[in-house]
C-alpha positions, 0 to 999 in steps of 0.5 A: 106473488103468484099463488100467495092467496090460494087455499089448498082447495082452490089451487089448480091440480098439477095433474093438468100439467102432465095431462096437457096436450103439447102441440108442436108448431107445424107438426101437432102431436099429443104427449099425454100421460095418465097419473094414477091417484095416490096417497102420501105416506103417513108420518106421525112425528109430534108437533112442537110450537112456541106460540101455538104449542098447546092448541096444536096439541089439543087439535090433534089432526087440525092445526090452526095458526092465527094472524100474528101467531108463529108456530115453530116445528122441530119435527115433521108433523101430520094433520088432516086440516091446516089453516094459516090465517093472513099474518100467521107464520110457521117456521123451523129452526135454523139449519132446517127447511119446511115443506108442506105436502097435501095428499103427496103434492108439494103446495103452499110455498111462496117465494119472497120478493126479489128485492128482499136482499137475498134474491127472493130466496126464502119461502113461506107457506101461503095463508089458507086452509088445506085439507087432506093428508097433510105433512109439514116436513122438517128436513135438514137445510140444503143451502146452495150458493150462487155468486153472492146469493144462497138459495135454500133448496128443498127437495123430494129426494136428496142423494149423495155418495152414500145414497138417499139422505132421508134427513134432507129429503121430503118423503111425503112428496114421493108418490108410489114407486120404489126408492133405494140408495142407488135408484128410484123406479116409477115415482111421481113428484107433483108440486104447485108451490114455488121453488121446490126441487124434485131429485137432487143428486150430488157429492159424487153419487151415482143414481138412476131414475127409471120412469119418474113422472114429474109435474111442477106448476109454479115458479122457480127462481134461478136456473143458473143453479137449478133452484126449483128444477125437477131433476138436478145432477151436480158435483164432481164424480156425480153420475145421474141416469134418467130413463123413461121420464115424463116431466111437464113443468109450467112456471118461470125458470121451472127447469126440468133438467139441470146438469152442473159442476162436472156431473155426468147427466144422461137422459134417455127414452124421456119426454120433457116439456116446460111451459112459461109462467107469470113473472113476479110483479117486481121483476125487472128484465135483467142480464144479471144471472143472479136474478135473470128470469126471462130470456134477454129480448136482445136475442130477438126472443121472449119466454121465461123458462128453458127446459134444460140447462148445462152449467159448471166446468166440464159438465156433461149432459146427454139426451138419447131417444128423447123429446125435449121442448120448451114453449119459448126461450130454449130447449137445450141450454148451455150457460154459465159454464166452461168446456162442457159437452152437450149431446143429443142422439135420435131426439126431438128438440122443439119450441111449441110457442113459435119462438125460441132456440134448439140449443144455446152454446157458450163457454167453449162448449162442444155440442153433438147432434146425431139423428135429431129432429129440430122444430124450433121457433127461431134458431137451431143454435145461438153461438157464443163460442163453441163447436157444434156438429150436426150429422147422422146417428151412425152406429160408429158415431154413436159408439164413439160418443158412448165411450168418450162420454161414458153414456153407459149404453149397453150393446142391446141399447146401441143396437136399438138406436136406428141410423137417422139423419138430422133434420132442422126446421127453424122458423128464422135462422139455423145459426146465430153467431155472437162469438167465434165458433165452428159448426159442422154439418154432414151426413144426410142433415137437412137444414130448412130455415124460414129466413137466413140460414147462417146469421153472423154478427161481426165475429169469426163464425165458421161453418163447414158443410159436407154434402157428399152424403146428401146434406142440404141447405134451404134458406126461406128468404134466399140468403144462405150466409149473412155477415153484418155488424151486431144489432144487439143492444147492450144491457145498461148498468144500474145502481141502488138495485139488487141486480147490476144491469137492466135490459133497457138498451136500444139499437140505433141504425147507423147513418152515413157511409162507412169510412175506409180503413187504411190498415185492413186488407180485404183481399187476404183471409184473416184469422178474425174473418167469418168463413164458410166451406161447402163440399159436394153440395148444390146451393141456391141462395145469396151470401152477403158481407155488411160489416162496416169496420173502419174502427166501428166497434173497434173492428177495422174490417172483416172479410167473408171467406167462402170456399166451394169444392165440387159444388154448385152455387146459384145466387149473389155473392157480394159486399152489401149494406143492410137496413132494418125495418125500423131505425131504432130497436127497443124491447117493444121491437125485439122481433126486428133483431137480425131482420134486414134487407141487403143492398149490394155495393162496392167493398169498403172494409167488408171484403168478400173472398171467394174460392171456386175449387175443383169441379165447382160452378158459380151461376151469378144471378145479380150484381156482385161485389168481391175483393178476391176471386180464385178459380180452379182449373176446372171451375166455372163462373157463368150467368143463367141461361140466355144471359152473360156475366162480365167481370170488371177489376179495378175499373177494367173489364177482364176475362174470366178464365179457369185457373186464374185469381183476381184481387181488388175491386171486383164487380160481376154483372149479369146482362 
């Protein structure tokens, strides 16, 4: 395991994690925090031992555990030198946990192997010599269940409805500041061990963290429960406010903020960044959430830490006037929950390593982004069934969320939040849909993508764009909406292993031609269709539907339904076929997911239904194949200057007239 052979003297300083300069892709900036040196509080509880009691007592402030020896501590113990030989063990009684701090820094903890039958949950102190203000803290166990595993949490501060529970906390891991039963101010939490938690608030308690400085360097274990996270708010009735925090983590699933189990977590005026670590040698990429420690490559991504995670039922997490970034994987995640609410107001959401997403949405979540700036490697949003809104942080909109989500912002705080538009810079796509869900874009939201703006994988994704206040869409590859069959390989079920699946599937490009479905109607909108609606906007780009249907993946067909109102669109709108750059995609070619070229062709099961509403104009730039076209009385279909456009319906050339509707095999050509 990582760190297992390092001594206290040769471990990297966690202060480097706080001091590291974070470079935003395409927009460099320094995020520096100075951390003053501090000594941990001295605790003087006696040591008790089974195998090494006598020598530990005689050594005073020197404790040595020889190879093959076991030292059991029943109370918190201090020393100036601690030596643990290879094969030496320090234990505590059942129902308790053990944490080592040196000069206030949690250190030495190493997780067992994932294949130990408990998900690698147990921690041991690494062999080596540690010098300084040494505290071997014995605390009441905080065992947290997830699925059929139980993780033995250790934390600097454990807070419940009655306030700070010192018996379950590690006071020696809290540097500086002031701690009360309702709040903590200016504390510093540093860790270079594994799976140590910072502040854990649960049980319906209300707690405020003001200006904490947290730096964790070393792996966590499970971000679906927050094992190893910096800050966790969990449990019905729990409210956790984090104000003015700086959190810098580096390590596998060493998440900064976890909101879980109906809690309300509010983060404001804070800077959060999480960088990748080194995966354990025995780790096998898996989608089994009990063991998953990296992003499934089938999303077209890599990385092994996401900065935040929102979990549980009806949980709320809100980020206000803050910066949230991950190296890769994801900045704001919702996973493993249902009916949660994720909110960001006047915040920066970024990936610094060239890959990753801004937010992930699953479980019928609602996501609000007002006045935010996205600078993400791949996707602003990965959509697995939700509703998401991108708009301006107007005083009215923010006040509404403040009330409905119980954000607790004062009148003075609301006044200080300026109105801003949302700005999205995504390296590849604005949205990637894998399940039905809606996206609304309005206000002055600016969307600029490196490739396709909206990528929908044969599901009922929908997007509504209102450009009346300046919202705009710019697609780097000229494709605004791509509807296509999924190219996401499935996980493979395995047996005789702790995890149930492994991400070793492959995608193989289909060959031949799609078979025409005898039951699918390509001329009428269906509930299962993908839909896009644009109002008061000027668009330049193409719209494609490449769904095969005809029984493929149990899908008879799917239409792309497009509506334009008081808008102009210049481009190709068509049924199409797609082709990847490689015919087979494995984990080695993970960046080829969603990378396709289009060849427009006649509609088979992939209907394209276009409505040009009042005041709308479509300038056709290339051959387009539709199944239905409806024009308002003042709508126009035209060719670029100097060219003409011709409509053929079921093989017959037909005049294009305002106020008319056409169905069947429609082909528009430009000459």
